[in-house]
C-alpha positions as CSV (number, residue, x, y, z in Angstrom):
1,X,208.4,101.6,-173.9
2,X,207.3,102.6,-170.6
3,X,206.6,100.8,-167.1
4,X,203.4,102.5,-165.7
5,X,201.5,102.1,-162.6
6,X,197.6,103.0,-162.8
7,X,195.6,103.1,-159.9
8,X,191.7,103.4,-160.3
9,X,189.7,104.4,-157.4
10,X,186.3,102.9,-156.4
11,X,184.1,105.1,-158.4
12,X,186.2,104.3,-161.2
13,X,185.6,100.3,-161.0
14,X,182.1,100.4,-159.2
15,X,179.9,98.1,-161.7
16,X,181.0,95.9,-164.4
17,X,180.9,98.4,-167.2
18,X,183.1,100.5,-165.7
19,X,185.5,97.7,-164.8
20,X,185.4,96.7,-168.5
21,X,186.0,100.5,-169.7
22,X,189.3,100.0,-167.2
23,X,189.9,97.0,-169.1
24,X,189.7,98.7,-172.5
25,X,192.2,101.6,-171.3
26,X,194.5,99.3,-169.8
27,X,194.8,97.2,-173.1
28,X,195.3,100.5,-175.1
29,X,198.2,101.4,-173.1
30,X,199.5,97.7,-173.2
31,X,199.1,97.7,-177.3
32,X,201.4,100.9,-177.2
33,X,204.1,99.0,-176.1
34,X,203.7,100.1,-172.7
35,X,204.3,97.8,-169.4
36,X,201.2,98.1,-167.1
37,X,200.7,97.5,-163.4
38,X,197.0,98.3,-162.1
39,X,196.5,98.7,-158.7
40,X,192.4,99.2,-157.6
41,X,190.3,99.9,-155.0
42,X,187.2,98.1,-153.6
43,X,183.9,98.6,-155.4
44,X,182.4,101.8,-154.4
45,X,181.2,101.8,-151.4
46,X,181.6,98.0,-150.8
47,X,184.4,98.7,-147.8
48,X,181.2,100.8,-146.1
49,X,179.4,97.7,-146.6
50,X,181.7,95.2,-145.0
51,X,182.9,97.6,-142.0
52,X,179.2,98.1,-141.5
53,X,178.8,94.0,-141.5
54,X,181.5,93.8,-138.6
55,X,179.7,96.6,-136.5
56,X,177.0,94.4,-136.9
57,X,178.4,91.6,-135.3
58,X,180.5,94.0,-132.5
59,X,180.5,97.2,-131.7
60,X,184.0,97.5,-131.7
61,X,185.5,94.8,-133.8
62,X,189.0,93.3,-133.0
63,X,191.3,94.8,-135.5
64,X,193.0,91.9,-137.0
65,X,189.6,90.4,-138.2
66,X,188.3,93.6,-139.3
67,X,191.6,93.2,-141.6
68,X,190.8,90.3,-142.9
69,X,186.9,91.7,-143.6
70,X,187.8,94.5,-145.2
71,X,190.8,93.7,-147.5
72,X,188.1,91.2,-149.0
73,X,186.9,94.2,-151.4
74,X,189.9,94.8,-153.5
75,X,190.4,90.7,-153.7
76,X,186.7,90.9,-155.9
77,X,188.0,93.9,-157.8
78,X,191.2,92.5,-159.2
79,X,189.7,89.1,-160.2
80,X,187.0,91.0,-162.0
81,X,189.4,93.5,-163.8
82,X,191.9,90.0,-165.1
83,X,188.8,88.5,-166.3
84,X,187.6,91.7,-168.5
85,X,191.4,91.8,-169.6
86,X,191.0,88.2,-170.7
87,X,188.1,89.1,-172.1
88,X,189.6,91.5,-174.2
89,X,192.6,89.7,-175.5
90,X,195.1,90.9,-172.9
91,X,196.8,88.0,-170.5
92,X,196.8,89.4,-167.0
93,X,197.4,88.1,-163.7
94,X,195.9,89.3,-160.1
95,X,197.8,89.8,-156.8
96,X,196.9,90.5,-153.6
97,X,199.0,92.0,-151.2
98,X,200.0,88.9,-149.6
99,X,200.9,87.4,-153.1
100,X,202.9,90.4,-153.9
101,X,204.2,90.9,-150.5
102,X,204.0,94.1,-149.5
103,X,205.6,93.7,-146.3
104,X,204.1,96.3,-143.4
105,X,204.2,96.3,-139.9
106,X,201.3,95.4,-137.5
107,X,199.5,98.3,-137.0
108,X,196.0,96.7,-138.0
109,X,193.9,99.3,-140.2
110,X,196.8,102.1,-140.3
111,X,199.2,99.6,-141.0
112,X,202.9,101.2,-142.7
113,X,204.6,99.8,-145.7
114,X,208.3,98.6,-145.1
115,X,209.3,96.7,-147.9
116,X,208.0,95.2,-151.7
117,X,209.0,92.5,-153.3
118,X,209.0,93.1,-156.9
119,X,210.3,89.9,-158.5
120,X,207.3,88.1,-159.3
121,X,205.6,91.3,-161.1
122,X,208.5,91.7,-163.2
123,X,208.7,88.4,-164.3
124,X,204.9,88.8,-165.3
125,X,205.6,91.8,-166.6
126,X,208.2,90.7,-169.0
127,X,206.4,87.7,-170.2
128,X,203.9,90.5,-171.5
129,X,201.0,89.9,-168.8
130,X,199.3,92.9,-167.4
131,X,199.7,92.8,-163.4
132,X,196.8,93.8,-161.5
133,X,197.5,94.3,-157.4
134,X,194.8,94.7,-154.8
135,X,195.3,98.1,-153.2
136,X,195.1,99.0,-149.4
137,X,196.7,95.8,-148.1
138,X,199.6,94.3,-147.2
139,X,200.8,91.4,-145.0
140,X,202.9,91.7,-141.7
141,X,205.9,89.5,-140.7
142,X,203.7,86.8,-139.1
143,X,201.6,86.5,-141.9
144,X,198.2,88.4,-141.0
145,X,196.7,90.6,-143.6
146,X,196.8,94.4,-143.1
147,X,195.1,97.5,-144.6
148,X,197.1,100.8,-144.9
149,X,193.7,102.6,-143.7
150,X,191.2,104.7,-145.9
151,X,192.3,105.6,-149.2
152,X,195.5,103.2,-148.7
153,X,195.0,102.4,-152.7
154,X,197.1,105.3,-153.3
155,X,200.0,104.8,-151.3
156,X,200.1,101.2,-152.9
157,X,200.2,102.8,-156.2
158,X,203.0,104.9,-155.3
159,X,204.6,102.5,-153.4
160,X,205.0,100.2,-156.3
161,X,205.6,102.8,-158.7
162,X,208.7,103.5,-156.5
163,X,209.6,100.0,-155.5
164,X,209.9,99.1,-159.6
165,X,211.2,102.1,-160.5
166,X,208.2,102.9,-162.5
167,X,208.3,105.9,-165.5
168,X,204.9,107.0,-164.2
169,X,202.4,107.0,-161.5
170,X,198.8,107.9,-162.7
171,X,196.3,108.2,-160.5
172,X,192.7,107.9,-162.0
173,X,189.8,109.4,-160.1
174,X,186.3,111.0,-160.8
175,X,187.8,114.1,-161.4
176,X,190.2,115.4,-164.4
177,X,193.2,116.4,-162.3
178,X,193.7,118.7,-158.9
179,X,191.5,121.7,-158.7
180,X,192.0,125.5,-156.7
181,X,189.7,123.7,-154.4
182,X,186.8,121.2,-154.8
183,X,184.7,121.6,-157.4
184,X,181.3,120.2,-156.3
185,X,181.5,122.8,-153.5
186,X,182.5,125.6,-155.5
187,X,181.6,125.6,-159.5
188,X,184.3,128.2,-160.3
189,X,187.4,126.4,-158.7
190,X,189.9,126.1,-161.7
191,X,191.9,122.9,-162.7
192,X,195.5,123.1,-161.8
193,X,198.3,122.1,-164.9
194,X,200.8,121.1,-162.3
195,X,201.2,121.9,-158.4
196,X,204.5,120.9,-156.7
197,X,204.3,117.9,-154.1
198,X,204.9,120.2,-151.1
199,X,201.7,122.2,-152.0
200,X,199.9,118.8,-153.0
201,X,201.2,117.3,-149.6
202,X,199.7,120.2,-147.6
203,X,196.6,120.3,-149.5
204,X,196.1,116.4,-148.7
205,X,197.1,117.1,-145.3
206,X,194.6,119.6,-144.7
207,X,191.4,117.6,-146.2
208,X,191.8,117.7,-150.0
209,X,190.5,114.3,-150.7
210,X,191.9,113.7,-154.5
211,X,195.0,112.0,-153.0
212,X,196.0,110.6,-150.0
213,X,198.6,112.0,-148.0
214,X,200.6,109.1,-147.3
215,X,200.8,108.9,-151.0
216,X,201.9,112.3,-152.0
217,X,204.5,111.9,-149.1
218,X,206.1,108.5,-150.8
219,X,206.1,110.0,-154.5
220,X,208.2,113.3,-153.2
221,X,210.3,110.8,-150.8
222,X,211.4,108.2,-154.0
223,X,210.5,111.2,-156.7
224,X,207.9,109.1,-158.4
225,X,206.5,111.0,-161.1
226,X,202.7,111.6,-160.4
227,X,200.0,112.1,-162.3
228,X,196.0,112.8,-161.9
229,X,193.5,111.7,-164.3
230,X,190.0,111.1,-165.0
231,X,188.9,107.4,-165.6
232,X,186.0,109.0,-167.0
233,X,186.9,111.1,-169.7
234,X,189.8,110.4,-172.9
235,X,192.7,112.3,-173.6
236,X,193.2,115.4,-171.4
237,X,196.7,115.7,-169.5
238,X,195.3,116.2,-165.7
239,X,197.9,117.3,-162.7
240,X,201.0,116.8,-162.3
241,X,202.9,116.6,-159.6
242,X,206.3,117.9,-159.5
243,X,209.2,118.6,-157.7
244,X,209.5,122.5,-157.1
245,X,210.2,125.0,-159.4
246,X,212.3,128.5,-159.0
247,X,210.2,130.2,-161.5
248,X,206.8,129.4,-158.9
249,X,208.9,130.8,-155.6
250,X,209.1,134.4,-157.5
251,X,204.9,134.2,-158.3
252,X,202.6,135.5,-154.9
253,X,200.8,131.8,-155.7
254,X,197.8,130.7,-153.6
255,X,197.6,127.3,-155.2
256,X,194.5,126.3,-153.7
257,X,191.7,126.4,-150.8
258,X,191.4,122.8,-148.3
259,X,189.0,122.1,-146.3
260,X,188.3,119.0,-143.9
261,X,184.9,118.3,-142.4
262,X,185.8,115.6,-140.4
263,X,187.5,117.2,-137.5
264,X,187.1,117.2,-133.8
265,X,188.8,119.8,-131.3
266,X,189.3,118.1,-127.5
267,X,190.1,120.8,-124.6
268,X,192.0,119.7,-121.7
269,X,191.2,122.3,-119.0
270,X,193.0,123.3,-116.1
271,X,196.3,121.4,-116.5
272,X,199.7,122.4,-114.8
273,X,201.8,124.7,-116.6
274,X,204.9,123.2,-116.4
275,X,207.7,121.6,-119.0
276,X,206.5,118.4,-120.0
277,X,202.8,118.9,-119.7
278,X,202.4,118.6,-123.4
279,X,204.0,115.1,-123.8
280,X,201.9,113.5,-120.8
281,X,198.7,114.5,-123.0
282,X,199.8,113.6,-126.4
283,X,202.1,111.0,-125.6
284,X,198.9,108.5,-124.5
285,X,197.0,109.5,-127.7
286,X,199.9,109.0,-129.8
287,X,200.4,106.2,-128.0
288,X,196.5,104.7,-128.9
289,X,197.7,105.3,-132.6
290,X,195.4,108.8,-132.8
291,X,196.9,111.4,-135.1
292,X,196.9,114.7,-134.1
293,X,196.5,117.8,-136.2
294,X,196.1,121.2,-134.9
295,X,197.2,122.3,-131.1
296,X,196.2,125.5,-129.4
297,X,197.9,125.8,-125.9
298,X,196.5,128.6,-123.8
299,X,198.2,131.8,-121.4
300,X,198.7,129.9,-118.1
301,X,196.8,131.4,-115.5
302,X,197.0,130.7,-111.8
303,X,199.9,128.1,-112.7
304,X,197.3,126.6,-114.9
305,X,196.5,126.5,-118.8
306,X,193.9,125.3,-121.1
307,X,195.3,122.7,-123.8
308,X,193.3,122.1,-127.1
309,X,193.9,119.6,-130.3
310,X,192.0,118.4,-132.9
311,X,191.8,114.7,-134.1
312,X,190.2,113.2,-137.1
313,X,186.3,112.7,-136.4
314,X,186.1,108.8,-136.4
315,X,188.7,109.0,-133.3
316,X,186.6,111.6,-131.5
317,X,185.6,108.8,-128.6
318,X,188.8,107.0,-128.3
319,X,190.8,110.1,-128.0
320,X,188.4,111.2,-125.0
321,X,188.5,107.6,-123.3
322,X,192.6,107.7,-123.3
323,X,192.2,111.6,-121.9
324,X,189.6,110.7,-119.0
325,X,193.0,108.6,-117.6
326,X,195.5,111.6,-118.4
327,X,193.2,113.5,-116.8
328,X,193.6,111.7,-113.1
329,X,197.4,111.5,-113.5
330,X,198.1,115.4,-114.6
331,X,195.5,116.8,-112.1
332,X,193.8,118.0,-114.8
333,X,190.2,120.1,-114.1
334,X,187.8,118.4,-117.1
335,X,188.0,117.0,-120.4
336,X,185.6,118.3,-123.3
337,X,185.2,118.6,-126.8
338,X,183.5,119.5,-129.7
339,X,182.9,116.7,-132.6
340,X,181.4,119.1,-135.1
341,X,184.1,121.4,-136.5
342,X,185.3,122.0,-140.0
343,X,189.2,123.2,-140.8
344,X,189.7,125.9,-144.0
345,X,193.7,126.4,-145.4
346,X,194.7,128.5,-147.6
347,X,197.5,126.2,-149.7
348,X,200.6,127.9,-151.6
349,X,204.6,127.8,-152.0
350,X,204.2,131.7,-152.7
351,X,202.7,132.7,-149.5
352,X,206.1,132.3,-147.4
353,X,207.9,135.0,-149.7
354,X,205.2,137.6,-150.0
355,X,203.6,139.9,-147.5
356,X,200.0,139.9,-147.3
């Protein structure tokens, strides 16, 4: 008997029929003698609908209240899935993030997990129930609802697997594994049987949408056995994400090509070329909870330089506002940017040990 954590994404629970299919799959695993914890996302499109509702009220919704609104999508799914499991004759119990007590910091809309209390879940598992947990959400020390950022249900699944010391964490999605690149863009893409944590982490950070980067970080840190499978196909081994194997290091492997179409470039022109200037620019950006990706600093001319970096496109306007204030106290000449950037990246552990 194994303890398995299964995570189902929005397309996998996109309508009542798909939720019933998930229930059948979960029931099958339990019938084989396994203990099963299920983590679910909101139904496909629901989070976007809730965000749009919030923005109909306010152009810049209060982050705490936005988390209250968008966390309800997963709450609907856990209730519906438990109903479907009980209809199939399987005892099931739903948990919100707060009911599990997935403790996070107070960074609303981008919270990070601090601790998980697994006691109640273990009690239900030992009693023969399937535990169904709302992904993407938690609660801070003050009892405020928090969300983990888009794709956070993957992180919830892996974090629960780590906390419960599960035998495997299975991520069910609309593809049957990790491909060399997005098969919807490149039909010739090939499915990988295995990929290292290191490669998967790099692909996720560079734009691959199969897994959210924080979930891969969690899996690598806590040695969680992670597998990507299709929720629309029976059978198949999917892709196993595993520790790096020595034999792979001797092969000139390129595991995949990742891309991100949601990049925006920002350039701060004419800043004084002196020690500490990068921190004066990027420090306030970090304080605004904006992630910076690629950074380029041009060669100095006449004692000044141009400093460019990329951010996620949704953060572009916020970053520009921050940098207009930075411009004043650094003496920069101008702040401008381009929100229509894309990035293509080649990934593979073999690249670092093979010239060419």
